[in-house]
SESE-43440 format. One record per residue: z, x, y of N, C-alpha, C in turn; residue in three letters; residue number from 0. Coordinates in Angstrom, 2 decimals. Atoms other than C-alpha are relative to their C-alpha. Example, Ala and Ser with C-alpha at 12.3 -4.5 7.8 and 13.67 -1.06 7.14 Angstrom:
BEGIN
<<0.00 0.89 -1.19> <7.80 12.30 -4.50> <0.00 0.90 1.20> "ala" 0>
<<-0.06 -0.82 -1.19> <7.14 13.67 -1.06> <0.73 -0.77 1.09> "ser" 1>
This chain:
BEGIN
<<0.00 0.84 -1.23> <0.00 0.00 0.02> <0.00 0.86 1.26> "met" 0>
<<-0.08 -0.84 -1.21> <0.81 2.83 2.43> <-1.34 0.56 0.36> "ala" 1>
<<1.32 -0.54 -0.27> <-2.69 4.22 2.05> <-0.92 -1.04 0.68> "tyr" 2>
<<0.77 1.10 -0.63> <-4.19 0.84 2.94> <0.42 -0.18 1.44> "ile" 3>
<<-0.51 0.09 -1.36> <-1.99 0.63 6.00> <-0.47 1.19 0.85> "val" 4>
<<0.50 -1.16 -0.70> <-2.98 4.18 6.94> <-1.47 -0.18 0.35> "leu" 5>
<<1.40 0.22 -0.29> <-6.67 3.25 6.66> <-0.17 -1.03 1.11> "phe" 6>
<<0.06 0.98 -1.11> <-6.09 0.19 8.85> <0.39 0.64 1.31> "leu" 7>
<<-0.40 -0.74 -1.19> <-4.30 2.44 11.35> <-1.17 0.83 0.54> "asn" 8>
<<1.14 -0.83 -0.43> <-7.29 4.75 11.42> <-1.10 -0.88 0.58> "ile" 9>
<<1.04 0.87 -0.55> <-9.73 1.87 11.90> <0.35 -0.56 1.34> "leu" 10>
<<-0.45 0.52 -1.30> <-7.64 0.48 14.75> <-0.10 1.12 1.09> "leu" 11>
<<0.10 -1.08 -0.96> <-7.50 3.89 16.44> <-1.45 0.24 0.42> "leu" 12>
<<1.43 -0.17 -0.30> <-11.26 4.32 16.19> <-0.53 -1.15 0.82> "val" 13>
<<0.43 1.19 -0.76> <-11.87 0.76 17.37> <0.51 0.04 1.44> "ser" 14>
<<-0.56 -0.15 -1.35> <-9.59 1.40 20.36> <-0.85 1.00 0.81> "gly" 15>
<<0.82 -1.02 -0.64> <-11.58 4.54 21.21> <-1.37 -0.56 0.40> "gln" 16>
<<1.30 0.62 -0.25> <-14.87 2.59 20.93> <0.09 -0.97 1.18> "leu" 17>
<<-0.17 0.94 -1.13> <-13.55 -0.08 23.27> <0.19 0.74 1.32> "leu" 18>
<<-0.19 -0.77 -1.21> <-12.40 2.52 25.75> <-1.30 0.65 0.49> "trp" 19>
<<1.30 -0.56 -0.34> <-15.79 4.22 25.62> <-0.90 -1.04 0.66> "lys" 20>
<<0.80 1.05 -0.58> <-17.50 0.91 26.29> <0.52 -0.38 1.35> "glu" 21>
<<-0.58 0.29 -1.30> <-15.11 0.18 29.10> <-0.39 1.00 1.04> "gly" 22>
<<0.40 -1.05 -0.92> <-15.90 3.51 30.70> <-1.49 -0.05 0.28> "met" 23>
<<1.45 0.13 -0.21> <-19.62 2.97 30.17> <-0.31 -1.10 1.00> "asn" 24>
<<0.26 1.14 -0.91> <-19.35 -0.28 32.10> <0.54 0.30 1.43> "arg" 25>
<<-0.45 -0.36 -1.33> <-17.57 1.42 35.02> <-1.17 0.56 0.81> "leu" 26>
<<1.18 -0.34 -0.79> <-20.28 1.62 37.66> <0.43 0.36 1.42> "asp" 27>
<<-0.41 -0.48 -1.33> <-19.23 3.74 40.60> <-1.08 -0.23 1.05> "thr" 28>
<<1.09 0.25 -0.95> <-22.65 3.21 42.19> <0.12 -1.41 0.60> "ala" 29>
<<-0.23 1.35 -0.53> <-21.73 -0.49 42.57> <1.38 -0.16 0.64> "lys" 30>
<<-1.28 0.05 -0.68> <-18.36 0.36 44.04> <1.18 -0.12 -0.95> "gly" 31>
<<-1.13 0.02 0.93> <-16.29 0.27 40.84> <0.84 1.27 0.22> "asp" 32>
<<-0.91 -1.15 -0.11> <-13.24 2.49 41.06> <0.85 0.04 -1.27> "thr" 33>
<<-0.90 -0.13 1.16> <-10.70 3.72 38.55> <0.96 -1.17 -0.05> "trp" 34>
<<-0.93 1.13 -0.06> <-8.49 0.87 39.69> <-0.61 -1.21 -0.72> "val" 35>
<<0.66 1.15 0.66> <-11.10 -1.61 38.37> <0.18 0.06 -1.51> "ser" 36>
<<-0.28 -0.10 1.44> <-10.28 -0.29 34.89> <1.20 -0.84 -0.39> "leu" 37>
<<-1.19 0.84 0.27> <-7.02 -2.26 35.16> <-0.40 -1.39 -0.37> "leu" 38>
<<0.43 1.35 0.28> <-9.07 -5.42 34.90> <-1.06 -0.03 -1.15> "trp" 39>
<<1.01 -0.06 1.03> <-11.38 -4.29 32.12> <0.53 -0.51 -1.34> "ser" 40>
<<-0.45 0.52 1.30> <-11.03 -6.35 28.94> <-0.19 1.01 -1.13> "pro" 41>
<<0.21 -1.05 1.04> <-12.40 -3.39 26.95> <1.18 0.95 -0.02> "his" 42>
<<-1.10 -0.95 -0.09> <-9.67 -1.08 28.20> <1.27 -0.62 -0.53> "ile" 43>
<<-1.20 0.71 0.49> <-6.92 -3.66 27.60> <-0.04 -0.25 -1.49> "trp" 44>
<<0.14 0.22 1.42> <-8.25 -4.52 24.16> <0.29 1.30 -0.77> "ser" 45>
<<-0.27 -1.31 0.62> <-8.22 -0.82 23.28> <1.49 0.32 0.00> "gly" 46>
<<-1.45 -0.25 -0.10> <-4.62 -0.56 24.44> <0.76 -0.86 -1.03> "leu" 47>
<<-0.65 0.89 0.98> <-3.63 -3.55 22.28> <-0.19 0.57 -1.41> "val" 48>
<<0.23 -0.57 1.36> <-5.29 -2.00 19.23> <0.80 1.26 -0.21> "leu" 49>
<<-0.83 -1.21 0.11> <-3.51 1.28 19.91> <1.47 -0.38 -0.27> "tyr" 50>
<<-1.36 0.47 0.25> <-0.23 -0.65 20.05> <0.24 -0.45 -1.41> "gly" 51>
<<-0.08 0.41 1.40> <-0.85 -2.28 16.70> <-0.05 1.17 -0.92> "val" 52>
<<0.11 -1.20 0.81> <-1.95 1.03 15.27> <1.29 0.81 -0.03> "ala" 53>
<<-1.30 -0.72 -0.04> <1.34 2.56 16.38> <1.00 -0.65 -0.90> "thr" 54>
<<-0.94 0.68 0.90> <3.32 -0.10 14.58> <-0.34 0.28 -1.46> "val" 55>
<<0.41 -0.34 1.35> <1.29 0.51 11.44> <0.34 1.45 -0.36> "leu" 56>
<<-0.32 -1.40 0.20> <1.79 4.24 11.89> <1.44 0.20 -0.33> "trp" 57>
<<-1.46 -0.11 0.30> <5.56 3.79 11.87> <0.25 -0.37 -1.46> "leu" 58>
<<-0.12 0.35 1.39> <5.25 2.06 8.52> <-0.48 1.15 -0.92> "tyr" 59>
<<0.57 -1.13 0.79> <3.08 4.89 7.18> <1.01 1.17 0.00> "val" 60>
<<-0.92 -1.09 -0.08> <5.61 7.44 8.39> <1.22 -0.24 -0.93> "leu" 61>
<<-1.09 0.36 0.91> <8.31 5.59 6.40> <-0.34 0.23 -1.45> "lys" 62>
<<0.41 -0.02 1.39> <6.27 5.60 3.21> <-0.61 1.29 -0.49> "lys" 63>
<<0.72 -1.22 0.43> <4.35 8.89 3.19> <0.56 1.22 0.74> "leu" 64>
<<-0.43 -1.21 -0.69> <5.23 12.47 4.00> <-0.93 0.27 1.21> "pro" 65>
<<0.76 -0.31 -1.18> <4.11 13.48 7.49> <-1.07 1.06 -0.28> "leu" 66>
<<0.92 -1.07 0.33> <2.48 16.56 6.02> <-1.25 -0.49 -0.74> "ser" 67>
<<1.17 0.62 0.62> <0.12 14.23 4.17> <-0.66 -1.02 0.91> "leu" 68>
<<0.56 1.10 -0.81> <-0.28 11.25 6.48> <-0.74 0.50 1.22> "ala" 69>
<<0.61 -0.43 -1.27> <-1.07 13.12 9.67> <-1.35 0.66 -0.22> "tyr" 70>
<<1.36 -0.57 0.26> <-3.89 15.28 8.23> <-1.00 -1.07 -0.50> "pro" 71>
<<0.93 1.03 0.46> <-5.33 12.23 6.48> <-0.52 -0.84 1.15> "leu" 72>
<<0.42 0.76 -1.21> <-5.52 10.56 9.90> <-1.24 0.65 0.67> "gln" 73>
<<1.19 -0.67 -0.54> <-8.21 13.12 10.74> <-1.30 -0.70 -0.39> "ser" 74>
<<1.20 0.82 0.35> <-10.60 10.70 9.03> <-0.50 -0.78 1.22> "met" 75>
<<0.37 0.73 -1.26> <-10.62 9.00 12.44> <-1.14 0.76 0.69> "ala" 76>
<<1.04 -0.79 -0.67> <-12.75 11.88 13.75> <-1.36 -0.25 -0.63> "tyr" 77>
<<1.26 0.16 0.70> <-15.38 11.39 11.09> <-0.56 -1.43 0.22> "val" 78>
<<0.44 1.38 -0.23> <-15.48 7.61 11.45> <-0.47 -0.21 1.42> "ile" 79>
<<0.43 0.09 -1.40> <-15.70 7.92 15.22> <-1.33 0.62 0.22> "ala" 80>
<<1.31 -0.65 -0.13> <-18.59 10.32 14.94> <-1.11 -0.88 -0.50> "leu" 81>
<<1.00 0.91 0.58> <-20.53 7.95 12.72> <-0.17 -1.22 0.89> "val" 82>
<<0.10 1.17 -0.90> <-19.66 4.99 14.96> <-0.74 0.32 1.29> "ala" 83>
<<0.68 -0.38 -1.23> <-20.87 6.91 18.02> <-1.50 0.02 -0.17> "ala" 84>
<<1.45 -0.04 0.26> <-24.26 7.36 16.40> <-0.53 -1.43 -0.08> "val" 85>
<<0.54 1.34 0.23> <-24.65 3.74 15.36> <0.22 -0.97 1.17> "phe" 86>
<<-0.29 0.95 -1.09> <-23.01 1.96 18.33> <-0.50 0.48 1.36> "ile" 87>
<<0.40 -0.53 -1.31> <-23.75 4.24 21.27> <-1.27 0.80 -0.08> "phe" 88>
<<1.26 -0.74 0.19> <-26.87 5.90 19.82> <0.07 1.44 0.50> "his" 89>
<<-0.18 -1.35 -0.38> <-25.46 9.29 20.48> <-0.76 0.95 -0.93> "glu" 90>
<<0.62 -1.02 0.80> <-27.33 12.33 19.29> <1.07 1.01 -0.41> "ser" 91>
<<-1.04 -0.90 0.50> <-25.07 14.44 17.10> <-0.65 1.22 -0.59> "val" 92>
<<0.60 -1.22 0.55> <-25.98 18.06 16.52> <0.54 0.36 -1.39> "pro" 93>
<<-0.33 -0.41 1.41> <-25.88 19.63 13.05> <1.42 0.60 -0.09> "leu" 94>
<<-1.30 -0.65 0.13> <-22.74 21.67 13.84> <1.12 -1.04 -0.03> "gln" 95>
<<-1.04 1.03 0.04> <-20.74 18.45 14.45> <0.01 -0.69 -1.40> "arg" 96>
<<0.07 0.55 1.34> <-21.99 17.00 11.14> <0.67 0.96 -1.01> "trp" 97>
<<-0.62 -0.99 0.88> <-20.92 20.24 9.44> <1.55 -0.05 0.19> "ile" 98>
<<-1.42 0.14 -0.26> <-17.49 19.93 11.11> <0.58 -1.21 -0.68> "gly" 99>
<<-0.46 1.26 0.65> <-17.18 16.32 9.89> <0.08 0.20 -1.48> "ala" 100>
<<0.01 -0.24 1.46> <-18.08 17.44 6.39> <1.20 0.88 -0.39> "ala" 101>
<<-1.17 -0.85 0.27> <-15.38 20.13 6.54> <1.25 -0.84 0.05> "ile" 102>
<<-1.14 0.90 -0.06> <-12.88 17.48 7.61> <0.09 -0.83 -1.29> "ile" 103>
<<0.03 0.80 1.21> <-13.95 15.31 4.67> <0.46 0.80 -1.20> "leu" 104>
<<-0.46 -0.89 1.12> <-13.48 18.22 2.24> <1.49 0.19 0.11> "val" 105>
<<-1.46 -0.17 -0.17> <-10.03 18.79 3.72> <0.79 -1.19 -0.41> "gly" 106>
<<-0.69 1.28 0.40> <-9.09 15.16 3.26> <0.04 -0.12 -1.50> "val" 107>
<<0.10 0.10 1.45> <-10.24 15.27 -0.36> <1.03 0.98 -0.63> "val" 108>
<<-0.94 -0.94 0.52> <-8.17 18.42 -0.97> <1.44 -0.47 0.22> "val" 109>
<<-1.33 0.53 -0.25> <-5.11 16.87 0.66> <0.37 -1.17 -0.88> "leu" 110>
<<-0.28 1.21 0.80> <-5.40 13.65 -1.29> <0.02 0.26 -1.48> "ala" 111>
<<0.08 -0.35 1.42> <-5.95 15.42 -4.58> <1.42 0.04 -0.59> "trp" 112>
<<-1.34 0.05 0.64> <-3.05 14.74 -6.93> <0.09 0.91 -1.20> "lys" 113>
């Protein structure tokens, strides 16, 4: 169960980052938007809410799993965010980042190996 909650935590963290990215993309300083206008952005607020829920889930994970395992496994967020950036924001990702993501995946497999 703890691993499922950890995976949900990771998905919420990545989703929060995606919402923040979208909120920042919608900030249009040419039209007079300022950093203060971020206070009214539903994307920014939604991301904050997801981070809050992720934090509650993280507390559960910390109770159930060793920190030395849970925290490194959370690095899966980097890989998921990279893939999401390609599909959602159509970002171009150079080969070295894909290699880095692959190294993270190998690390996660090694850590999870029983």
